[in-house]
N, CA, C and O of each residue as an XYZ file, in Angstrom:
812
protein
N       2.682      6.625      7.987
C       2.236      6.044      6.596
C       1.896      7.533      6.048
O       1.384      8.468      6.663
N       2.336      7.465      4.712
C       2.036      8.721      3.716
C       0.678      8.660      3.420
O       0.157      7.579      3.693
N      -0.162      9.654      2.860
C      -1.606      9.850      2.799
C      -1.393      9.334      1.215
O      -0.581      9.738      0.383
N      -2.325      8.390      1.115
C      -2.302      7.553     -0.316
C      -2.799      8.926     -1.542
O      -3.597      9.847     -1.371
N      -2.087      8.630     -2.570
C      -2.438      9.400     -3.584
C      -3.129      8.924     -4.894
O      -3.847      9.667     -5.564
N      -2.804      7.370     -5.269
C      -3.213      6.878     -6.168
C      -4.597      6.069     -6.173
O      -5.059      6.035     -5.033
N      -5.331      5.463     -7.035
C      -6.071      4.697     -7.215
C      -5.896      3.290     -6.595
O      -4.866      3.056     -5.963
N      -6.828      2.362     -6.740
C      -6.781      1.040     -6.425
C      -7.393      0.377     -7.557
O      -7.983      0.866     -8.521
N      -7.120     -0.944     -7.232
C      -7.766     -2.015     -8.253
C      -6.713     -3.168     -8.731
O      -5.491     -3.043     -8.807
N      -7.444     -4.244     -9.012
C      -6.537     -5.446     -9.687
C      -6.071     -5.118    -10.735
O      -4.963     -5.537    -11.070
N      -6.774     -4.308    -11.497
C      -6.194     -3.996    -13.078
C      -5.159     -3.645    -13.104
O      -4.525     -3.818    -14.145
N      -4.573     -3.037    -12.040
C      -3.235     -2.586    -11.781
C      -2.227     -3.550    -12.094
O      -1.283     -3.154    -12.776
N      -2.253     -4.800    -11.705
C      -1.288     -5.887    -11.155
C      -1.970     -6.888    -11.021
O      -3.095     -6.963    -11.515
N      -1.317     -8.036    -10.194
C      -1.736     -9.296    -10.068
C      -3.072     -9.381     -9.513
O      -3.321     -8.417     -8.789
N      -4.087    -10.290     -9.627
C      -5.256    -10.459     -8.609
C      -4.538    -10.495     -7.037
O      -3.409    -10.753     -6.620
N      -6.063    -10.020     -6.304
C      -5.534     -9.926     -4.929
C      -5.019    -11.419     -4.576
O      -3.847    -11.570     -4.231
N      -5.825    -12.429     -4.657
C      -5.596    -13.530     -4.243
C      -4.346    -14.393     -4.732
O      -3.904    -15.398     -4.175
N      -3.871    -13.780     -5.900
C      -2.175    -14.371     -6.126
C      -1.397    -13.608     -5.131
O      -0.586    -14.290     -4.503
N      -1.468    -12.074     -4.775
C      -0.490    -11.413     -3.939
C      -0.850    -11.939     -2.626
O       0.102    -11.909     -1.845
N      -1.940    -12.413     -2.140
C      -1.644    -13.338     -0.868
C      -1.149    -14.441     -0.691
O      -0.563    -14.822      0.322
N      -1.354    -15.042     -1.685
C      -0.542    -16.373     -1.893
C       0.869    -16.089     -1.633
O       1.511    -16.550     -0.689
N       1.326    -15.261     -2.579
C       2.880    -14.797     -2.441
C       3.469    -14.513     -1.362
O       4.650    -14.705     -1.072
N       2.401    -13.912     -0.571
C       3.370    -12.966      0.794
C       2.773    -14.434      1.639
O       3.332    -14.312      2.729
N       2.230    -15.288      1.685
C       1.979    -16.178      2.556
C       3.197    -17.073      2.414
O       3.676    -17.621      3.406
N       3.765    -17.252      1.059
C       4.625    -18.177      0.897
C       6.249    -17.622      0.980
O       7.299    -18.166      0.638
N       5.982    -16.385      1.548
C       7.567    -15.935      1.783
C       7.917    -14.579      1.254
O       8.840    -13.929      1.743
N       7.143    -14.124      0.202
C       7.659    -12.635     -0.499
C       6.956    -11.749      0.142
O       5.805    -11.570     -0.258
N       7.352    -11.117      1.070
C       6.830    -10.042      1.838
C       6.416     -8.657      1.159
O       5.597     -7.808      1.512
N       7.327     -8.737     -0.012
C       7.375     -7.417     -0.568
C       6.105     -7.149     -1.498
O       5.876     -6.026     -1.947
N       5.457     -8.035     -1.706
C       4.499     -8.191     -2.557
C       3.343     -7.606     -1.648
O       2.469     -6.936     -2.197
N       3.296     -7.837     -0.225
C       2.167     -7.224      0.368
C       2.378     -5.861      0.229
O       1.227     -5.510      0.485
N       2.992     -4.787      0.011
C       3.121     -3.575     -0.315
C       2.226     -3.004     -1.334
O       1.722     -1.883     -1.387
N       2.119     -4.176     -2.265
C       1.187     -3.745     -3.165
C      -0.619     -3.582     -3.052
O      -1.445     -2.791     -3.507
N      -0.664     -4.970     -2.067
C      -2.291     -4.746     -1.574
C      -2.254     -3.420     -0.458
O      -3.251     -2.808     -0.075
N      -0.864     -3.156     -0.056
C      -1.284     -1.572      0.961
C      -1.454     -0.613     -0.017
O      -2.387      0.171      0.159
N      -0.687     -0.471     -1.132
C      -0.898      0.562     -1.995
C      -2.332      0.571     -2.937
O      -2.868      1.545     -3.465
N      -2.708     -0.693     -2.953
C      -4.063     -0.773     -3.770
C      -5.249     -0.724     -3.087
O      -6.320     -0.499     -3.651
N      -5.092     -0.988     -1.481
C      -6.432     -0.602     -0.586
C      -6.074      0.546      0.359
O      -6.869      0.541      1.298
N      -5.120      1.586      0.465
C      -4.840      2.350      1.574
C      -5.604      3.642      1.399
O      -5.587      4.441      2.335
N      -6.434      3.998      0.029
C      -7.207      5.071     -0.192
C      -8.302      4.569      0.306
O      -8.782      5.326      1.150
N      -8.972      3.503      0.122
C      -9.941      2.833      1.033
C     -10.104      2.640      2.501
O     -11.177      2.801      3.083
N      -9.033      2.301      3.048
C      -8.726      2.043      4.641
C      -8.615      3.669      5.148
O      -9.052      3.912      6.273
N      -8.070      4.730      4.388
C      -7.893      6.098      4.989
C      -9.452      6.795      4.828
O      -9.641      7.796      5.519
N     -10.468      6.374      4.045
C     -11.656      6.724      3.624
C     -12.511      6.022      5.005
O     -13.056      6.710      5.868
N     -12.492      4.790      4.995
C     -12.954      4.270      6.003
C     -12.738      4.987      7.391
O     -13.616      5.534      8.059
N     -11.045      4.849      7.774
C     -10.758      5.200      9.097
C     -11.277      7.007      8.914
O     -11.955      7.506      9.812
N     -11.016      7.543      8.123
C     -11.512      8.979      8.389
C     -13.060      9.062      8.485
O     -13.540      9.999      9.124
N     -13.665      8.388      8.050
C     -15.116      8.190      8.808
C     -15.461      8.235     10.049
O     -16.486      8.802     10.428
N     -14.637      7.639     10.816
C     -14.488      7.406     12.332
C     -14.202      8.573     13.180
O     -14.881      9.114     14.052
N     -12.514      8.943     12.506
C     -11.810      9.799     13.019
C     -11.372     11.247     12.389
O     -10.765     11.199     11.319
N     -11.635     12.557     12.979
C     -11.463     13.621     12.169
C      -9.917     14.224     12.721
O      -9.456     15.184     12.104
N      -9.177     13.685     13.813
C      -7.865     14.110     13.782
C      -6.821     13.262     12.698
O      -6.686     12.038     12.681
N      -6.039     14.366     11.696
C      -5.307     13.758     10.697
C      -4.150     12.596     11.334
O      -3.866     11.490     10.872
N      -3.712     13.155     12.327
C      -2.667     12.461     12.962
C      -3.347     10.789     13.465
O      -2.834      9.729     13.106
N      -4.180     10.864     14.062
C      -5.214      9.424     14.605
C      -5.469      8.860     13.142
O      -5.360      7.637     13.058
N      -5.784      9.530     11.993
C      -6.447      8.522     11.097
C      -4.938      8.147     10.650
O      -4.876      6.958     10.964
N      -3.875      8.446     10.176
C      -2.501      8.297      9.977
C      -2.416      7.059     10.298
O      -2.428      6.072      9.563
N      -2.280      7.175     12.045
C      -1.964      6.011     12.699
C      -2.835      4.839     12.866
O      -2.311      3.747     13.089
N      -4.274      4.967     12.770
C      -4.729      4.092     12.772
C      -4.745      3.126     11.198
O      -4.920      1.917     11.047
N      -4.532      4.028     10.343
C      -4.563      3.363      9.137
C      -3.387      2.332      8.743
O      -3.445      1.293      8.085
N      -2.307      2.967      9.365
C      -1.191      2.170      9.711
C      -1.147      0.824     10.416
O      -0.451     -0.145     10.110
N      -2.042      0.942     11.445
C      -2.059     -0.338     12.310
C      -3.133     -1.262     11.426
O      -3.053     -2.490     11.455
N      -4.092     -0.604     10.679
C      -4.879     -1.505      9.793
C      -4.430     -2.628      8.714
O      -5.041     -3.596      8.261
N      -3.142     -2.134      8.481
C      -2.416     -3.052      7.657
C      -1.379     -4.033      8.600
O      -1.228     -5.226      8.333
N      -0.862     -3.532      9.452
C      -0.275     -4.056     10.543
C      -1.244     -5.556     10.927
O      -0.915     -6.739     11.013
N      -2.439     -4.905     11.082
C      -3.356     -6.053     11.664
C      -3.809     -6.994     10.512
O      -4.013     -8.201     10.647
N      -3.936     -6.300      9.387
C      -4.000     -7.554      8.104
C      -2.915     -8.463      7.794
O      -3.108     -9.671      7.655
N      -1.826     -7.937      7.686
C      -0.645     -9.021      7.536
C      -0.681     -9.866      8.519
O      -0.515    -11.054      8.244
N      -0.932     -9.422     10.063
C      -0.648    -10.619     10.771
C      -1.589    -11.629     10.724
O      -1.350    -12.811     10.969
N      -2.968    -11.034     10.318
C      -4.322    -11.827     10.111
C      -4.194    -12.476      8.651
O      -5.260    -12.882      8.189
N      -3.324    -12.600      8.044
C      -3.340    -12.821      6.234
C      -3.533    -14.248      6.583
O      -4.647    -14.600      6.196
N      -2.866    -15.232      7.180
C      -2.955    -16.613      7.109
C      -4.411    -17.061      7.466
O      -4.820    -18.188      7.188
N      -5.179    -16.102      8.105
C      -6.602    -16.731      8.407
C      -7.538    -16.121      7.314
O      -8.736    -16.402      7.351
N      -7.035    -15.284      6.324
C      -7.369    -15.108      5.134
C      -8.280    -16.120      4.003
O      -7.558    -16.972      3.484
N      -9.317    -16.146      3.680
C      -9.685    -17.494      3.175
C      -9.167    -17.044      1.460
O      -9.361    -15.886      1.088
N      -8.734    -17.722      0.831
C      -8.118    -17.488     -0.210
C      -9.460    -17.908     -0.969
O     -10.204    -18.811     -0.587
N      -9.676    -17.027     -2.227
C     -11.305    -17.148     -2.974
C     -12.093    -16.036     -2.836
O     -12.702    -15.466     -3.742
N     -12.059    -15.714     -1.545
C     -12.773    -14.523     -0.905
C     -12.257    -13.315     -1.184
O     -11.060    -13.029     -1.155
N     -13.204    -12.564     -1.469
C     -12.607    -11.057     -1.862
C     -11.607    -10.353     -0.683
O     -11.618    -10.610      0.521
N     -10.950     -9.620     -1.225
C      -9.939     -9.048     -0.508
C     -10.375     -7.711      0.580
O     -10.104     -7.571      1.773
N     -11.245     -6.716     -0.466
C     -11.834     -5.282     -0.431
C     -12.777     -5.314      1.204
O     -12.463     -4.606      2.160
N     -13.876     -6.239      1.202
C     -14.400     -6.089      2.115
C     -13.678     -6.858      3.764
O     -13.980     -6.571      4.922
N     -12.846     -7.701      3.340
C     -11.954     -8.196      4.632
C     -11.021     -7.193      4.910
O     -10.782     -7.191      6.118
N     -10.505     -6.492      4.410
C      -9.774     -5.210      4.674
C     -10.587     -4.288      5.292
O     -10.235     -3.901      6.406
N     -11.553     -3.873      4.833
C     -12.504     -2.754      5.026
C     -13.192     -3.202      6.744
O     -13.432     -2.424      7.667
N     -13.336     -4.438      6.712
C     -13.385     -5.092      8.173
C     -12.742     -4.397      9.086
O     -13.140     -3.664      9.991
N     -11.155     -4.891      8.551
C     -10.169     -4.964      9.610
C      -9.953     -3.366      9.862
O      -9.470     -3.017     10.940
N     -10.240     -2.571      9.063
C     -10.482     -1.194      9.108
C     -11.369     -0.326     10.107
O     -11.043      0.587     10.866
N     -12.849     -1.040      9.797
C     -13.648     -0.962     11.000
C     -13.117     -0.854     12.197
O     -12.823      0.158     12.833
N     -12.972     -2.424     12.566
C     -12.737     -2.650     13.621
C     -11.427     -2.010     14.287
O     -11.288     -1.766     15.485
N     -10.693     -1.836     13.482
C      -9.526     -0.650     14.469
C     -10.077      0.449     14.760
O      -9.833      0.818     15.909
N     -10.874      1.268     14.028
C     -11.203      2.533     14.229
C     -12.396      2.654     15.571
O     -12.527      3.465     16.488
N     -12.986      1.695     15.250
C     -14.153      1.274     16.405
C     -13.130      0.930     17.485
O     -13.373      1.464     18.568
N     -12.206      0.276     17.444
C     -11.529      0.214     19.019
C     -11.101      1.500     19.105
O     -11.746      2.057     19.993
N     -10.195      2.345     18.523
C      -9.877      3.733     19.082
C     -10.885      4.662     19.194
O     -10.678      5.743     19.747
N     -12.005      4.348     18.709
C     -13.483      5.627     19.126
C     -13.981      4.893     20.364
O     -14.768      5.610     20.981
N     -13.785      3.679     20.949
C     -14.337      3.127     22.358
C     -13.558      3.854     23.135
O     -14.085      4.353     24.129
N     -12.204      4.080     22.895
C     -11.581      4.683     24.088
C     -11.484      5.863     24.353
O     -10.880      6.339     25.314
N     -12.326      6.684     23.160
C     -12.736      7.906     23.459
C     -14.150      8.494     24.117
O     -15.096      7.706     24.138
N     -14.344      9.801     24.643
C     -15.703     10.146     24.781
C     -16.021     10.824     23.745
O     -15.180     11.644     23.376
N     -17.183     10.722     23.027
C     -17.406     11.678     21.650
C     -18.937     12.316     22.271
O     -19.829     11.789     22.937
N     -18.790     13.444     21.811
C     -20.351     14.192     21.990
C     -21.341     13.757     21.050
O     -20.961     13.884     19.886
N     -22.334     13.350     21.171
C     -23.257     13.084     20.223
C     -24.542     14.382     19.888
O     -25.702     14.164     19.538
N     -23.971     15.565     20.097
C     -24.703     16.835     20.066
C     -23.870     17.547     18.668
O     -22.714     17.233     18.386
N     -24.445     18.255     18.106
C     -24.301     19.418     17.309
C     -25.099     20.362     17.530
O     -26.319     20.271     17.386
N     -24.408     21.506     17.954
C     -25.216     22.825     18.251
C     -24.495     24.144     17.389
O     -23.331     24.476     17.161
N     -25.999     24.761     17.005
C     -25.775     25.835     16.273
C     -24.532     26.841     16.438
O     -23.967     27.387     15.491
N     -24.231     26.983     17.657
C     -23.281     27.913     18.161
C     -21.714     27.646     18.103
O     -20.724     28.377     18.141
N     -21.957     26.086     17.978
C     -20.752     25.300     17.582
C     -20.032     25.505     16.265
O     -18.819     25.420     16.070
N     -21.083     25.818     15.310
C     -20.975     25.630     13.734
C     -19.711     26.788     13.304
O     -19.522     27.793     13.989
N     -19.100     26.549     12.376
C     -18.293     27.853     12.073
C     -19.305     28.587     10.946
O     -20.244     28.158     10.276
N     -18.741     29.731     11.048
C     -19.545     30.565     10.042
C     -19.875     30.108      9.011
O     -21.042     30.293      8.666
N     -18.969     29.340      8.138
C     -19.245     28.909      6.941
C     -20.180     27.931      6.822
O     -21.046     27.846      5.952
N     -19.902     26.957      8.028
C     -21.208     25.889      7.885
C     -22.407     26.373      8.246
O     -23.356     25.669      7.901
N     -22.730     27.639      9.001
C     -24.026     28.226      9.452
C     -24.667     28.578      8.261
O     -25.869     28.356      8.111
N     -23.882     29.183      7.275
C     -24.357     29.599      6.333
C     -24.805     28.595      5.240
O     -25.733     28.738      4.444
N     -24.012     27.623      5.357
C     -24.474     26.610      4.613
C     -25.839     25.744      5.027
O     -26.648     25.279      4.224
N     -25.895     25.642      6.520
C     -27.350     25.246      7.191
C     -28.228     26.336      6.606
O     -29.097     25.980      5.810
N     -28.128     27.405      6.856
C     -29.421     28.512      6.125
C     -29.660     28.439      4.736
O     -30.715     28.791      4.208
N     -28.604     27.947      4.100
C     -29.059     27.657      2.744
C     -29.930     26.579      2.470
O     -30.824     26.703      1.634
N     -29.750     25.543      3.094
C     -30.125     24.051      3.058
C     -31.612     24.672      3.906
O     -32.660     24.307      3.374
N     -31.718     25.335      4.838
C     -33.225     25.691      5.470
C     -34.115     26.305      4.576
O     -35.322     26.215      4.796
N     -33.668     26.957      3.537
C     -34.285     27.778      2.630
C     -34.934     27.074      1.117
O     -35.796     27.418      0.307
N     -33.854     25.740      1.285
C     -34.451     24.876      0.367
C     -33.272     25.308     -0.805
O     -33.310     24.679     -1.862
N     -32.369     26.224     -0.660
C     -31.387     26.650     -1.688
C     -30.267     26.079     -1.655
O     -29.866     25.884     -0.508
N     -29.252     25.552     -2.886
C     -27.889     24.679     -2.668
C     -26.894     25.857     -2.124
O     -26.740     27.051     -2.383
N     -26.210     24.774     -1.108
C     -25.381     25.801     -0.426
C     -24.614     26.501     -1.381
O     -24.527     25.949     -2.478
N     -23.882     27.868     -1.197
C     -23.052     28.584     -1.931
C     -21.491     28.016     -1.708
O     -20.614     28.096     -2.568
N     -21.340     27.479     -0.498
C     -20.015     27.128     -0.120
C     -20.059     25.425      0.224
O     -20.294     24.884      1.305
N     -19.752     24.816     -1.069
C     -19.884     23.249     -0.970
C     -18.851     22.559     -0.332
O     -19.162     21.412     -0.011
N     -17.704     22.915     -0.047
C     -16.770     22.524      1.405
C     -17.338     22.492      2.750
O     -17.199     21.602      3.589
N     -18.203     23.922      2.872
C     -18.878     23.968      4.103
C     -20.084     23.150      4.247
O     -20.611     22.923      5.336
N     -20.510     22.712      3.111
C     -21.906     21.994      3.463
C     -21.591     20.624      3.445
O     -22.521     19.914      3.828
N     -20.320     19.896      3.040
C     -19.391     18.809      3.057
C     -19.033     18.818      4.868
O     -19.533     18.020      5.660
N     -18.346     19.598      5.122
C     -18.088     19.940      6.742
C     -19.336     19.707      7.700
O     -19.200     19.101      8.763
N     -20.449     20.171      7.313
C     -21.830     20.177      7.975
C     -22.233     18.854      7.938
O     -22.913     18.546      8.917
N     -21.998     17.764      6.952
C     -22.641     16.553      6.710
C     -21.790     15.863      7.579
O     -22.299     15.111      8.410
N     -20.846     15.966      7.535
C     -19.575     15.531      8.570
C     -19.930     15.493      9.947
O     -19.893     14.539     10.724
N     -20.350     16.912     10.172
C     -20.823     16.928     11.721
C     -21.891     15.901     12.033
O     -21.801     14.929     12.782
N     -22.813     16.266     11.386
C     -24.138     15.243     11.264
C     -23.668     13.772     11.314
O     -24.090     13.079     12.240
N     -22.722     13.162     10.280
C     -22.431     11.980     10.734
C     -21.790     11.586     12.010
O     -22.032     10.529     12.592
N     -20.974     12.475     12.407
C     -20.166     12.181     13.526
C     -21.090     11.968     14.635
O     -20.725     11.436     15.684
N     -22.405     12.418     14.400
C     -23.691     12.193     16.030
C     -23.899     10.762     15.822
O     -24.174     10.137     16.846
N     -23.834     10.113     14.757
C     -24.467      8.451     14.740
C     -23.515      7.590     15.527
O     -22.334      7.776     15.820
N     -24.320      6.623     15.785
C     -23.531      5.252     16.414
C     -22.166      5.152     15.409
O     -22.342      5.471     14.233
N     -20.835      4.725     15.827
C     -20.049      4.578     15.016
C     -20.349      3.343     13.871
O     -19.874      3.493     12.745
N     -21.091      2.206     14.161
C     -21.351      1.362     13.210
C     -22.041      1.702     12.448
O     -21.955      1.396     11.258
N     -23.164      2.644     13.098
C     -23.905      3.181     11.975
C     -23.329      3.911     10.982
O     -23.366      3.671      9.775
N     -22.777      4.840     11.561
C     -21.872      5.771     10.772
C     -21.107      5.264      9.604
O     -21.327      5.655      8.458
N     -20.162      4.344      9.934
C     -19.640      3.237      9.141
C     -20.256      2.405      8.140
O     -19.616      2.187      7.112
N     -21.269      1.966      8.269
C     -22.239      1.386      7.439
C     -22.586      2.536      6.535
O     -22.571      2.117      5.378
N     -22.833      3.571      6.575
C     -23.330      4.578      5.892
C     -22.422      5.171      4.912
O     -22.888      5.736      3.922
N     -20.939      5.073      5.143
C     -19.868      5.689      4.787
C     -19.497      4.387      3.533
O     -19.134      4.642      2.384
N     -19.674      3.157      4.034
C     -18.993      1.921      3.263
C     -20.290      1.983      1.953
O     -19.867      1.945      0.797
N     -21.561      2.059      2.129
C     -22.482      2.092      1.204
C     -22.583      3.473      0.203
O     -22.485      3.601     -1.018
N     -22.822      4.425      1.287
C     -22.931      5.805      0.140
C     -21.990      6.245     -0.480
O     -22.015      6.680     -1.631
N     -20.663      6.130      0.565
C     -19.328      7.131      0.074
C     -18.615      5.989     -1.094
O     -18.195      6.358     -2.190
N     -18.580      4.621     -0.634
C     -17.371      3.530     -0.950
C     -18.474      2.611     -2.143
O     -17.976      1.831     -2.954
N     -19.712      2.814     -2.087
C     -20.313      1.819     -3.046
C     -20.298      0.683     -2.592
O     -20.374     -0.057     -3.573
N     -20.226     -0.134     -1.350
C     -20.236     -1.559     -0.991
C     -21.855     -1.905     -0.997
O     -22.757     -1.152     -0.631
N     -21.944     -2.916     -1.384
C     -23.189     -3.795     -1.158
C     -23.467     -4.242     -0.097
O     -22.568     -4.448      0.718
N     -24.658     -4.492      0.171
C     -25.184     -4.542      1.387
C     -24.438     -6.068      2.211
O     -24.165     -6.335      3.381
N     -24.323     -6.755      1.009
C     -23.311     -7.895      1.340
C     -22.009     -7.794      1.833
O     -21.545     -8.510      2.720
N     -21.402     -6.859      1.223
C     -19.868     -6.281      1.663
C     -19.771     -5.479      2.752
O     -18.724     -5.294      3.373
N     -21.335     -4.762      3.132
C     -21.240     -3.930      4.114
C     -21.248     -5.375      5.557
O     -20.497     -5.433      6.530
N     -22.173     -6.179      5.236
C     -22.332     -7.096      6.200
C     -21.043     -7.863      6.793
O     -20.886     -8.184      7.970
N     -20.105     -8.098      5.662
C     -19.053     -8.387      5.712
C     -18.241     -7.930      6.598
O     -17.823     -8.548      7.577
N     -17.859     -6.262      6.126
C     -17.099     -5.359      6.858
C     -17.118     -5.149      8.231
O     -16.217     -4.916      9.037
N     -18.701     -5.318      8.374
C     -18.966     -4.665     10.064
C     -19.371     -6.227     10.635
O     -19.842     -6.274     11.771
N     -19.208     -7.446      9.915
C     -19.039     -8.703     10.842
C     -20.612     -9.059     11.282
O     -20.781     -9.636     12.356
N     -21.803     -8.702     10.422
C     -22.906     -9.279     10.887
C     -23.672     -9.622      9.237
O     -23.177     -9.522      8.114
N     -24.999    -10.034      9.658
C     -25.384    -10.299      8.523
C     -26.060     -9.388      7.620
O     -26.263     -8.247      8.036
N     -26.643     -9.865      5.839
C     -27.057     -9.069      5.426
C     -28.374     -8.152      5.882
O     -28.493     -6.927      5.869
N     -29.191     -9.041      6.234
C     -30.217     -8.370      6.839
C     -30.136     -7.399      7.812
O     -30.965     -6.494      7.713
N     -29.114     -7.331      9.006
C     -28.752     -6.734      9.924
C     -28.124     -5.184      9.147
O     -28.378     -4.029      9.489
N     -27.346     -5.609      8.147
C     -26.494     -4.228      7.521
C     -27.730     -3.615      7.026
O     -28.148     -2.609      7.598
N     -28.284     -4.048      6.150
C     -29.606     -3.387      5.464
C     -30.398     -2.587      6.621
O     -30.768     -1.421      6.487
N     -30.642     -3.494      7.960
C     -31.325     -2.565      8.904
C     -30.450     -1.758      9.444
O     -31.028     -0.771      9.899
N     -29.352     -1.729      9.597
C     -28.328     -0.609     10.373
C     -28.212      0.692      9.180
O     -28.101      1.863      9.545
N     -28.255      0.298      7.754
C     -28.300      1.508      6.966
C     -29.671      2.008      7.012
O     -29.631      3.234      6.913
N     -30.886      1.571      7.121
C     -31.970      2.272      7.287
C     -31.924      3.114      8.596
O     -32.557      4.165      8.498
N     -31.426      2.935      9.593
C     -31.416      3.421     11.063
C     -30.401      4.298     10.720
O     -30.412      5.355     11.351
N     -29.529      4.154      9.897
C     -28.360      5.271      9.969
C     -28.805      6.308      8.759
O     -28.290      7.425      8.787
N     -29.512      6.070      7.952
C     -29.968      7.277      7.059
C     -31.229      8.177      7.824
O     -31.504      9.358      7.610
N     -31.804      7.372      8.641
C     -33.026      7.813      9.501
C     -32.106      8.712     10.330
O     -31.822      9.782      9.793
N     -31.646      8.501     11.409
C     -30.781      9.155     12.185
C     -29.868     10.315     11.827
O     -29.625     11.214     12.632
N     -29.302     10.267     10.437
C     -28.848     11.114      9.918
C     -29.835     12.307      9.469
O     -29.445     13.465      9.621
N     -30.818     12.106      9.044
C     -31.641     12.932      8.857
C     -32.294     13.695      9.769
O     -32.518     14.868      9.468
N     -32.596     13.337     10.666
C     -32.819     13.531     12.018
C     -32.109     14.723     12.592
O     -32.635     15.806     12.846
N     -30.594     14.326     12.800
C     -29.886     15.528     13.079
C     -29.740     16.518     11.958
O     -29.610     17.675     12.359
N     -29.728     16.350     10.581
C     -29.593     17.598      9.852
C     -31.292     18.458     10.267
O     -31.388     19.666     10.481
N     -32.332     17.581     10.292
C     -33.496     18.360     10.568
C     -33.405     19.098     11.725
O     -34.115     20.088     11.905
N     -32.476     18.648     12.647
C     -32.662     19.584     14.152
C     -31.809     20.816     13.938
O     -31.870     21.871     14.570
N     -30.900     20.459     12.808
C     -29.666     21.915     12.517
C     -30.505     22.798     12.176
O     -30.590     23.906     12.707
N     -31.385     22.280     11.018
C     -32.226     23.289     10.423
C     -33.149     23.747     11.324
O     -33.544     24.909     11.225
N     -33.587     22.971     12.251
C     -34.502     23.639     13.170
C     -34.118     24.691     13.981
O     -34.858     25.624     14.293
N     -32.875     24.537     14.355
C     -31.825     25.415     15.173
C     -31.784     26.699     14.294
O     -31.801     27.784     14.874
N     -31.729     26.648     12.841
C     -31.797     27.864     11.941
C     -32.591     28.721     12.038
O     -32.316     29.898     12.270
N     -33.963     28.153     11.837
C     -35.158     28.517     11.852
C     -35.538     29.523     13.155
O     -36.201     30.559     13.203
N     -34.649     28.574     14.431
C     -35.310     29.069     15.449
C     -34.447     30.443     16.117
O     -34.808     31.184     17.030
N     -32.832     30.486     15.078
C     -32.151     31.752     14.943
C     -32.852     33.097     14.487
O     -32.744     34.246     14.913
N     -33.567     32.574     13.526
C     -34.454     33.521     12.654
C     -35.947     34.099     13.012
O     -36.593     35.009     12.493
N     -36.214     33.296     14.000
C     -37.432     33.649     14.666
C     -37.360     34.872     15.944
O     -38.385     35.202     16.541
């Protein structure tokens, strides 16, 4: 599947529910409209779990295969966006569970640009290299529990409400809020740990 380029939204054509109904009635081609509408969202969710572009492409394609197969179980009238986000989350988590991931970020593992960005943050300055700062944040994000990480991505990067995060993760809204609180706290601790390593190198 090619990397998504366009945006998404029901304003670009028929409503999601209508596309689902037409697909279930046998018009398979209209499912492609749903794919184009939500591929950017799916790529961003999967990319929050996986860093390898080939893995992201493969899992994103798998997400839409799973969605097509599961479409008869989609409840008409409910929003499609959190439903496909839930499938993307589960597919990504399934891939991640089959791997061993390090839960640590060490100063010596950071590329020079990210070390400079961390040094800027340590002294309270805006990082001179915005891209390196984003990469640094991604490294910190990768240290979180997969579901905590995904909750944070859905809420802070995608703008999902707590209820939508809950639907995507298959939990209650209260559990989603608790997971977001825990994820933000863990993210802060990882960043503080990195900044502590910076100060240690300066001492």
